N, CA, C and O atoms as a CHARMM CRD file, in Angstrom:
* protein
*
  268
    1    1 UNK  N    -32.06400-102.23700  75.24800 PROA 1      0.00000
    2    1 UNK  CA   -32.50300-102.22500  76.61800 PROA 1      0.00000
    3    1 UNK  C    -31.84000-103.39700  77.33600 PROA 1      0.00000
    4    1 UNK  O    -31.67000-104.47500  76.76600 PROA 1      0.00000
    5    2 UNK  N    -31.46800-103.17000  78.59100 PROA 2      0.00000
    6    2 UNK  CA   -30.79300-104.21000  79.36400 PROA 2      0.00000
    7    2 UNK  C    -31.43000-104.34500  80.74700 PROA 2      0.00000
    8    2 UNK  O    -31.73900-103.35000  81.40200 PROA 2      0.00000
    9    3 UNK  N    -31.62000-105.58600  81.17600 PROA 3      0.00000
   10    3 UNK  CA   -32.12300-105.87500  82.51300 PROA 3      0.00000
   11    3 UNK  C    -30.94200-105.83500  83.47500 PROA 3      0.00000
   12    3 UNK  O    -29.88800-106.40100  83.18400 PROA 3      0.00000
   13    4 UNK  N    -31.10200-105.18700  84.59500 PROA 4      0.00000
   14    4 UNK  CA   -30.03800-105.02300  85.59700 PROA 4      0.00000
   15    4 UNK  C    -28.80200-104.34800  85.01500 PROA 4      0.00000
   16    4 UNK  O    -27.71100-104.46100  85.57400 PROA 4      0.00000
   17    5 UNK  N    -28.96700-103.65100  83.90000 PROA 5      0.00000
   18    5 UNK  CA   -27.87600-102.89800  83.32000 PROA 5      0.00000
   19    5 UNK  C    -26.92400-103.69200  82.45000 PROA 5      0.00000
   20    5 UNK  O    -26.02000-103.10700  81.85200 PROA 5      0.00000
   21    6 UNK  N    -27.09400-105.01800  82.35500 PROA 6      0.00000
   22    6 UNK  CA   -26.13900-105.78100  81.54500 PROA 6      0.00000
   23    6 UNK  C    -26.73500-106.95900  80.77100 PROA 6      0.00000
   24    6 UNK  O    -26.07300-107.45500  79.86000 PROA 6      0.00000
   25    7 UNK  N    -27.93400-107.43000  81.07600 PROA 7      0.00000
   26    7 UNK  CA   -28.53100-108.55400  80.34500 PROA 7      0.00000
   27    7 UNK  C    -29.35800-107.99700  79.18300 PROA 7      0.00000
   28    7 UNK  O    -30.36000-107.32200  79.41700 PROA 7      0.00000
   29    8 UNK  N    -28.95500-108.26700  77.92100 PROA 8      0.00000
   30    8 UNK  CA   -29.70500-107.74000  76.77100 PROA 8      0.00000
   31    8 UNK  C    -31.15500-108.21900  76.78900 PROA 8      0.00000
   32    8 UNK  O    -31.42600-109.38900  77.05700 PROA 8      0.00000
   33    9 UNK  N    -32.08600-107.30500  76.50300 PROA 9      0.00000
   34    9 UNK  CA   -33.50800-107.63700  76.53100 PROA 9      0.00000
   35    9 UNK  C    -34.24600-106.79600  75.49200 PROA 9      0.00000
   36    9 UNK  O    -34.26300-105.56900  75.59600 PROA 9      0.00000
   37   10 UNK  N    -34.84800-107.42700  74.50900 PROA 10     0.00000
   38   10 UNK  CA   -35.75100-106.80700  73.52600 PROA 10     0.00000
   39   10 UNK  C    -35.10700-105.76300  72.61900 PROA 10     0.00000
   40   10 UNK  O    -35.83100-105.01900  71.95800 PROA 10     0.00000
   41   11 UNK  N    -33.81800-105.67700  72.56000 PROA 11     0.00000
   42   11 UNK  CA   -33.18500-104.76000  71.61400 PROA 11     0.00000
   43   11 UNK  C    -33.31900-103.29900  72.00200 PROA 11     0.00000
   44   11 UNK  O    -33.30500-102.95200  73.18300 PROA 11     0.00000
   45   12 UNK  N    -33.45000-102.44800  70.99700 PROA 12     0.00000
   46   12 UNK  CA   -33.53100-101.00900  71.22100 PROA 12     0.00000
   47   12 UNK  C    -34.91400-100.65000  71.76300 PROA 12     0.00000
   48   12 UNK  O    -35.93400-101.11200  71.25200 PROA 12     0.00000
   49   13 UNK  N    -34.92900 -99.82700  72.79500 PROA 13     0.00000
   50   13 UNK  CA   -36.17400 -99.35200  73.40400 PROA 13     0.00000
   51   13 UNK  C    -36.35100 -97.88500  73.02700 PROA 13     0.00000
   52   13 UNK  O    -35.44800 -97.07300  73.22900 PROA 13     0.00000
   53   14 UNK  N    -37.51200 -97.54900  72.48000 PROA 14     0.00000
   54   14 UNK  CA   -37.79500 -96.18600  72.05900 PROA 14     0.00000
   55   14 UNK  C    -38.70700 -95.51700  73.08400 PROA 14     0.00000
   56   14 UNK  O    -39.67000 -96.12200  73.55500 PROA 14     0.00000
   57   15 UNK  N    -38.40100 -94.27100  73.42500 PROA 15     0.00000
   58   15 UNK  CA   -39.18300 -93.53600  74.40700 PROA 15     0.00000
   59   15 UNK  C    -39.47200 -92.13700  73.86700 PROA 15     0.00000
   60   15 UNK  O    -38.56000 -91.40200  73.49000 PROA 15     0.00000
   61   16 UNK  N    -40.74600 -91.78500  73.83800 PROA 16     0.00000
   62   16 UNK  CA   -41.18200 -90.46300  73.40100 PROA 16     0.00000
   63   16 UNK  C    -41.91600 -89.81000  74.56000 PROA 16     0.00000
   64   16 UNK  O    -42.92000 -90.34400  75.03300 PROA 16     0.00000
   65   17 UNK  N    -41.43600 -88.66800  75.02300 PROA 17     0.00000
   66   17 UNK  CA   -42.12000 -87.94800  76.09600 PROA 17     0.00000
   67   17 UNK  C    -43.23400 -87.13900  75.44400 PROA 17     0.00000
   68   17 UNK  O    -42.98500 -86.15000  74.75500 PROA 17     0.00000
   69   18 UNK  N    -44.46000 -87.57800  75.67400 PROA 18     0.00000
   70   18 UNK  CA   -45.62300 -86.96000  75.04100 PROA 18     0.00000
   71   18 UNK  C    -46.03500 -85.67600  75.75400 PROA 18     0.00000
   72   18 UNK  O    -46.43100 -84.70600  75.10700 PROA 18     0.00000
   73   19 UNK  N    -45.94300 -85.66500  77.08700 PROA 19     0.00000
   74   19 UNK  CA   -46.40700 -84.49300  77.81200 PROA 19     0.00000
   75   19 UNK  C    -45.70800 -84.38400  79.16300 PROA 19     0.00000
   76   19 UNK  O    -45.53900 -85.37900  79.86800 PROA 19     0.00000
   77   20 UNK  N    -45.30900 -83.17100  79.51200 PROA 20     0.00000
   78   20 UNK  CA   -44.83300 -82.85100  80.85400 PROA 20     0.00000
   79   20 UNK  C    -45.74300 -81.74300  81.35600 PROA 20     0.00000
   80   20 UNK  O    -45.77600 -80.65100  80.78800 PROA 20     0.00000
   81   21 UNK  N    -46.48000 -82.02700  82.42000 PROA 21     0.00000
   82   21 UNK  CA   -47.43400 -81.07000  82.97500 PROA 21     0.00000
   83   21 UNK  C    -46.90800 -80.59200  84.32500 PROA 21     0.00000
   84   21 UNK  O    -47.07500 -81.26900  85.33900 PROA 21     0.00000
   85   22 UNK  N    -46.27200 -79.42100  84.33000 PROA 22     0.00000
   86   22 UNK  CA   -45.69300 -78.88200  85.56000 PROA 22     0.00000
   87   22 UNK  C    -46.75500 -78.56800  86.61000 PROA 22     0.00000
   88   22 UNK  O    -46.51200 -78.73100  87.80500 PROA 22     0.00000
   89   23 UNK  N    -47.91300 -78.12500  86.17600 PROA 23     0.00000
   90   23 UNK  CA   -48.96400 -77.74200  87.11700 PROA 23     0.00000
   91   23 UNK  C    -49.50900 -78.94900  87.88500 PROA 23     0.00000
   92   23 UNK  O    -49.73600 -78.86700  89.09200 PROA 23     0.00000
   93   24 UNK  N    -49.71700 -80.06600  87.18400 PROA 24     0.00000
   94   24 UNK  CA   -50.26200 -81.27400  87.81300 PROA 24     0.00000
   95   24 UNK  C    -49.18000 -82.29600  88.17000 PROA 24     0.00000
   96   24 UNK  O    -49.48300 -83.37400  88.68100 PROA 24     0.00000
   97   25 UNK  N    -47.92800 -81.95600  87.90000 PROA 25     0.00000
   98   25 UNK  CA   -46.77800 -82.81300  88.23400 PROA 25     0.00000
   99   25 UNK  C    -46.88600 -84.19800  87.61100 PROA 25     0.00000
  100   25 UNK  O    -46.69100 -85.21000  88.28500 PROA 25     0.00000
  101   26 UNK  N    -47.19900 -84.23400  86.31400 PROA 26     0.00000
  102   26 UNK  CA   -47.30100 -85.50700  85.60600 PROA 26     0.00000
  103   26 UNK  C    -46.41300 -85.52600  84.36800 PROA 26     0.00000
  104   26 UNK  O    -46.11300 -84.49400  83.76800 PROA 26     0.00000
  105   27 UNK  N    -46.00800 -86.73700  84.01400 PROA 27     0.00000
  106   27 UNK  CA   -45.24900 -86.99300  82.78800 PROA 27     0.00000
  107   27 UNK  C    -45.94600 -88.15400  82.08900 PROA 27     0.00000
  108   27 UNK  O    -46.26700 -89.16100  82.72000 PROA 27     0.00000
  109   28 UNK  N    -46.18000 -88.01300  80.78100 PROA 28     0.00000
  110   28 UNK  CA   -46.78800 -89.08300  79.99200 PROA 28     0.00000
  111   28 UNK  C    -45.79900 -89.47900  78.91000 PROA 28     0.00000
  112   28 UNK  O    -45.31900 -88.62700  78.16200 PROA 28     0.00000
  113   29 UNK  N    -45.49100 -90.77900  78.82200 PROA 29     0.00000
  114   29 UNK  CA   -44.57400 -91.26300  77.79200 PROA 29     0.00000
  115   29 UNK  C    -45.25300 -92.30700  76.91800 PROA 29     0.00000
  116   29 UNK  O    -46.18300 -92.98900  77.34700 PROA 29     0.00000
  117   30 UNK  N    -44.77800 -92.41600  75.70000 PROA 30     0.00000
  118   30 UNK  CA   -45.15100 -93.47500  74.75900 PROA 30     0.00000
  119   30 UNK  C    -43.86000 -94.22800  74.46200 PROA 30     0.00000
  120   30 UNK  O    -42.86700 -93.62400  74.05600 PROA 30     0.00000
  121   31 UNK  N    -43.87000 -95.53900  74.66300 PROA 31     0.00000
  122   31 UNK  CA   -42.65300 -96.34000  74.49600 PROA 31     0.00000
  123   31 UNK  C    -42.95400 -97.60400  73.71100 PROA 31     0.00000
  124   31 UNK  O    -44.08800 -98.08200  73.69400 PROA 31     0.00000
  125   32 UNK  N    -41.92100 -98.14400  73.05700 PROA 32     0.00000
  126   32 UNK  CA   -42.08100 -99.37900  72.31200 PROA 32     0.00000
  127   32 UNK  C    -40.71200 -99.99500  72.04900 PROA 32     0.00000
  128   32 UNK  O    -39.68200 -99.32200  72.09900 PROA 32     0.00000
  129   33 UNK  N    -40.73400-101.29800  71.76800 PROA 33     0.00000
  130   33 UNK  CA   -39.53900-102.04600  71.35800 PROA 33     0.00000
  131   33 UNK  C    -40.00500-103.31900  70.67000 PROA 33     0.00000
  132   33 UNK  O    -41.20100-103.49000  70.43500 PROA 33     0.00000
  133   34 UNK  N    -39.08300-104.21000  70.34500 PROA 34     0.00000
  134   34 UNK  CA   -39.44900-105.45500  69.64900 PROA 34     0.00000
  135   34 UNK  C    -40.36700-106.32900  70.48900 PROA 34     0.00000
  136   34 UNK  O    -41.23000-107.01300  69.93900 PROA 34     0.00000
  137   35 UNK  N    -40.20300-106.32300  71.80200 PROA 35     0.00000
  138   35 UNK  CA   -40.97800-107.19600  72.68100 PROA 35     0.00000
  139   35 UNK  C    -42.36300-106.67600  73.01300 PROA 35     0.00000
  140   35 UNK  O    -43.27800-107.46200  73.25900 PROA 35     0.00000
  141   36 UNK  N    -42.52900-105.36600  73.02300 PROA 36     0.00000
  142   36 UNK  CA   -43.82400-104.78300  73.38300 PROA 36     0.00000
  143   36 UNK  C    -44.23400-103.77600  72.31400 PROA 36     0.00000
  144   36 UNK  O    -43.48000-102.86500  71.97300 PROA 36     0.00000
  145   37 UNK  N    -45.43100-103.95700  71.80100 PROA 37     0.00000
  146   37 UNK  CA   -45.93700-103.02700  70.80400 PROA 37     0.00000
  147   37 UNK  C    -46.13800-101.64800  71.43400 PROA 37     0.00000
  148   37 UNK  O    -45.83600-100.62600  70.81600 PROA 37     0.00000
  149   38 UNK  N    -46.64800-101.62600  72.66300 PROA 38     0.00000
  150   38 UNK  CA   -46.91200-100.38600  73.37700 PROA 38     0.00000
  151   38 UNK  C    -46.52300-100.56600  74.83500 PROA 38     0.00000
  152   38 UNK  O    -46.78600-101.60700  75.43700 PROA 38     0.00000
  153   39 UNK  N    -45.90800 -99.56000  75.38300 PROA 39     0.00000
  154   39 UNK  CA   -45.57800 -99.55100  76.80900 PROA 39     0.00000
  155   39 UNK  C    -45.67500 -98.08800  77.24000 PROA 39     0.00000
  156   39 UNK  O    -44.67800 -97.36700  77.23900 PROA 39     0.00000
  157   40 UNK  N    -46.88000 -97.65700  77.60900 PROA 40     0.00000
  158   40 UNK  CA   -47.11200 -96.25700  77.91500 PROA 40     0.00000
  159   40 UNK  C    -47.17600 -96.02800  79.41900 PROA 40     0.00000
  160   40 UNK  O    -47.77300 -96.81400  80.15400 PROA 40     0.00000
  161   41 UNK  N    -46.55800 -94.94600  79.86300 PROA 41     0.00000
  162   41 UNK  CA   -46.50800 -94.61200  81.28500 PROA 41     0.00000
  163   41 UNK  C    -47.19400 -93.27500  81.52900 PROA 41     0.00000
  164   41 UNK  O    -47.07200 -92.34500  80.73200 PROA 41     0.00000
  165   42 UNK  N    -47.90800 -93.19300  82.62800 PROA 42     0.00000
  166   42 UNK  CA   -48.36200 -91.92000  83.16300 PROA 42     0.00000
  167   42 UNK  C    -47.80300 -91.85700  84.57600 PROA 42     0.00000
  168   42 UNK  O    -48.16600 -92.65900  85.43700 PROA 42     0.00000
  169   43 UNK  N    -46.92500 -90.90200  84.80300 PROA 43     0.00000
  170   43 UNK  CA   -46.21800 -90.78300  86.08100 PROA 43     0.00000
  171   43 UNK  C    -46.72300 -89.53300  86.79500 PROA 43     0.00000
  172   43 UNK  O    -46.79600 -88.45300  86.20800 PROA 43     0.00000
  173   44 UNK  N    -47.07100 -89.69700  88.07200 PROA 44     0.00000
  174   44 UNK  CA   -47.54700 -88.59700  88.90000 PROA 44     0.00000
  175   44 UNK  C    -46.62900 -88.48700  90.10700 PROA 44     0.00000
  176   44 UNK  O    -46.31000 -89.49100  90.74400 PROA 44     0.00000
  177   45 UNK  N    -46.20500 -87.27100  90.42000 PROA 45     0.00000
  178   45 UNK  CA   -45.36200 -87.03400  91.59200 PROA 45     0.00000
  179   45 UNK  C    -45.92900 -85.86800  92.39000 PROA 45     0.00000
  180   45 UNK  O    -46.35500 -84.86200  91.82300 PROA 45     0.00000
  181   46 UNK  N    -45.93000 -86.01500  93.71200 PROA 46     0.00000
  182   46 UNK  CA   -46.39200 -84.93600  94.59200 PROA 46     0.00000
  183   46 UNK  C    -45.38800 -84.76000  95.72100 PROA 46     0.00000
  184   46 UNK  O    -44.91500 -85.73600  96.30300 PROA 46     0.00000
  185   47 UNK  N    -45.07100 -83.52700  96.01800 PROA 47     0.00000
  186   47 UNK  CA   -44.17600 -83.21300  97.13200 PROA 47     0.00000
  187   47 UNK  C    -44.97100 -83.32900  98.43200 PROA 47     0.00000
  188   47 UNK  O    -45.94100 -82.59800  98.63100 PROA 47     0.00000
  189   48 UNK  N    -44.57000 -84.23100  99.30600 PROA 48     0.00000
  190   48 UNK  CA   -45.24600 -84.42300 100.58200 PROA 48     0.00000
  191   48 UNK  C    -44.59000 -83.61200 101.69900 PROA 48     0.00000
  192   48 UNK  O    -45.05000 -83.61500 102.84100 PROA 48     0.00000
  193   49 UNK  N    -43.51600 -82.92400 101.34800 PROA 49     0.00000
  194   49 UNK  CA   -42.79600 -82.12800 102.34500 PROA 49     0.00000
  195   49 UNK  C    -41.80300 -82.96800 103.12700 PROA 49     0.00000
  196   49 UNK  O    -41.84200 -84.19800 103.08100 PROA 49     0.00000
  197   50 UNK  N    -40.92300 -82.30400 103.83800 PROA 50     0.00000
  198   50 UNK  CA   -39.92000 -82.95800 104.68100 PROA 50     0.00000
  199   50 UNK  C    -39.10400 -84.00200 103.92000 PROA 50     0.00000
  200   50 UNK  O    -38.73900 -85.03500 104.48100 PROA 50     0.00000
  201   51 UNK  N    -38.81800 -83.73500 102.64700 PROA 51     0.00000
  202   51 UNK  CA   -37.97400 -84.62700 101.85700 PROA 51     0.00000
  203   51 UNK  C    -38.66600 -85.86700 101.32100 PROA 51     0.00000
  204   51 UNK  O    -37.99900 -86.77900 100.83400 PROA 51     0.00000
  205   52 UNK  N    -40.00600 -85.92300 101.40100 PROA 52     0.00000
  206   52 UNK  CA   -40.75300 -87.08900 100.91500 PROA 52     0.00000
  207   52 UNK  C    -41.53100 -86.73800  99.64700 PROA 52     0.00000
  208   52 UNK  O    -42.03800 -85.62700  99.49700 PROA 52     0.00000
  209   53 UNK  N    -41.61200 -87.71300  98.73900 PROA 53     0.00000
  210   53 UNK  CA   -42.33900 -87.54200  97.48300 PROA 53     0.00000
  211   53 UNK  C    -43.27500 -88.72800  97.29400 PROA 53     0.00000
  212   53 UNK  O    -42.89300 -89.87600  97.52100 PROA 53     0.00000
  213   54 UNK  N    -44.50200 -88.44100  96.87600 PROA 54     0.00000
  214   54 UNK  CA   -45.44500 -89.47900  96.47900 PROA 54     0.00000
  215   54 UNK  C    -45.21100 -89.73800  94.99000 PROA 54     0.00000
  216   54 UNK  O    -45.17400 -88.79500  94.20000 PROA 54     0.00000
  217   55 UNK  N    -45.05100 -91.01300  94.59900 PROA 55     0.00000
  218   55 UNK  CA   -44.78300 -91.39500  93.21200 PROA 55     0.00000
  219   55 UNK  C    -45.79900 -92.44600  92.80500 PROA 55     0.00000
  220   55 UNK  O    -45.97000 -93.45000  93.49700 PROA 55     0.00000
  221   56 UNK  N    -46.47800 -92.22100  91.67800 PROA 56     0.00000
  222   56 UNK  CA   -47.43900 -93.18000  91.15300 PROA 56     0.00000
  223   56 UNK  C    -47.15700 -93.35200  89.66800 PROA 56     0.00000
  224   56 UNK  O    -46.99000 -92.36500  88.95000 PROA 56     0.00000
  225   57 UNK  N    -47.10300 -94.58600  89.20400 PROA 57     0.00000
  226   57 UNK  CA   -46.77900 -94.88200  87.81200 PROA 57     0.00000
  227   57 UNK  C    -47.78100 -95.89900  87.29400 PROA 57     0.00000
  228   57 UNK  O    -47.77700 -97.05100  87.72700 PROA 57     0.00000
  229   58 UNK  N    -48.63900 -95.48500  86.37200 PROA 58     0.00000
  230   58 UNK  CA   -49.53700 -96.44300  85.73800 PROA 58     0.00000
  231   58 UNK  C    -48.97200 -96.78000  84.36600 PROA 58     0.00000
  232   58 UNK  O    -48.52100 -95.90300  83.62900 PROA 58     0.00000
  233   59 UNK  N    -49.00500 -98.06600  84.03900 PROA 59     0.00000
  234   59 UNK  CA   -48.37100 -98.55300  82.80600 PROA 59     0.00000
  235   59 UNK  C    -49.37100 -99.38100  82.00700 PROA 59     0.00000
  236   59 UNK  O    -50.07400-100.23500  82.54900 PROA 59     0.00000
  237   60 UNK  N    -49.41600 -99.10800  80.71300 PROA 60     0.00000
  238   60 UNK  CA   -50.21500 -99.92000  79.79600 PROA 60     0.00000
  239   60 UNK  C    -49.23200-100.63000  78.87000 PROA 60     0.00000
  240   60 UNK  O    -48.44600 -99.98900  78.17300 PROA 60     0.00000
  241   61 UNK  N    -49.28700-101.96600  78.87000 PROA 61     0.00000
  242   61 UNK  CA   -48.38600-102.75900  78.04200 PROA 61     0.00000
  243   61 UNK  C    -49.22300-103.64900  77.11800 PROA 61     0.00000
  244   61 UNK  O    -50.13000-104.35200  77.56300 PROA 61     0.00000
  245   62 UNK  N    -48.90200-103.60100  75.83800 PROA 62     0.00000
  246   62 UNK  CA   -49.51400-104.48800  74.85100 PROA 62     0.00000
  247   62 UNK  C    -48.40300-105.28500  74.20100 PROA 62     0.00000
  248   62 UNK  O    -47.49100-104.71300  73.60300 PROA 62     0.00000
  249   63 UNK  N    -48.47000-106.58400  74.31300 PROA 63     0.00000
  250   63 UNK  CA   -47.45700-107.44800  73.72700 PROA 63     0.00000
  251   63 UNK  C    -47.68700-107.59300  72.22300 PROA 63     0.00000
  252   63 UNK  O    -48.82000-107.66300  71.74500 PROA 63     0.00000
  253   64 UNK  N    -46.58000-107.63500  71.50400 PROA 64     0.00000
  254   64 UNK  CA   -46.66500-107.84900  70.05400 PROA 64     0.00000
  255   64 UNK  C    -47.19400-109.25100  69.78600 PROA 64     0.00000
  256   64 UNK  O    -46.89400-110.19100  70.52300 PROA 64     0.00000
  257   65 UNK  N    -47.98400-109.38000  68.72200 PROA 65     0.00000
  258   65 UNK  CA   -48.48900-110.67600  68.28700 PROA 65     0.00000
  259   65 UNK  C    -47.41700-111.37900  67.45600 PROA 65     0.00000
  260   65 UNK  O    -46.77400-110.74900  66.61600 PROA 65     0.00000
  261   66 UNK  N    -47.22100-112.67600  67.68200 PROA 66     0.00000
  262   66 UNK  CA   -46.28500-113.45000  66.84000 PROA 66     0.00000
  263   66 UNK  C    -46.88300-113.63100  65.45800 PROA 66     0.00000
  264   66 UNK  O    -48.06300-113.94900  65.31200 PROA 66     0.00000
  265   67 UNK  N    -46.06900-113.42900  64.46700 PROA 67     0.00000
  266   67 UNK  CA   -46.55000-113.57200  63.08400 PROA 67     0.00000
  267   67 UNK  C    -45.78500-114.62200  62.36100 PROA 67     0.00000
  268   67 UNK  O    -46.05000-114.88000  61.18700 PROA 67     0.00000
C-alpha cells in the first residue's frame, strides 16, 4: 500500500469484498495489513439524479497490538 501513490505504507494491503448488495446499493469489505488488524468498510451510494451521487463510508479500524 502506498500513500499518495508513491510513499510505502504498511506493506501489502489485503481486501476481501464480503458483500455487494445491488438492491440497497451497498458494498461491505474486510481489509487488513501489517499496520491494522482490521479495516472494514461499509459503503452506501444513492443516485440523487442530475449526475449527483450520495456517498457514505463507515470504517472500523483496529490497530494491531505491539508484541
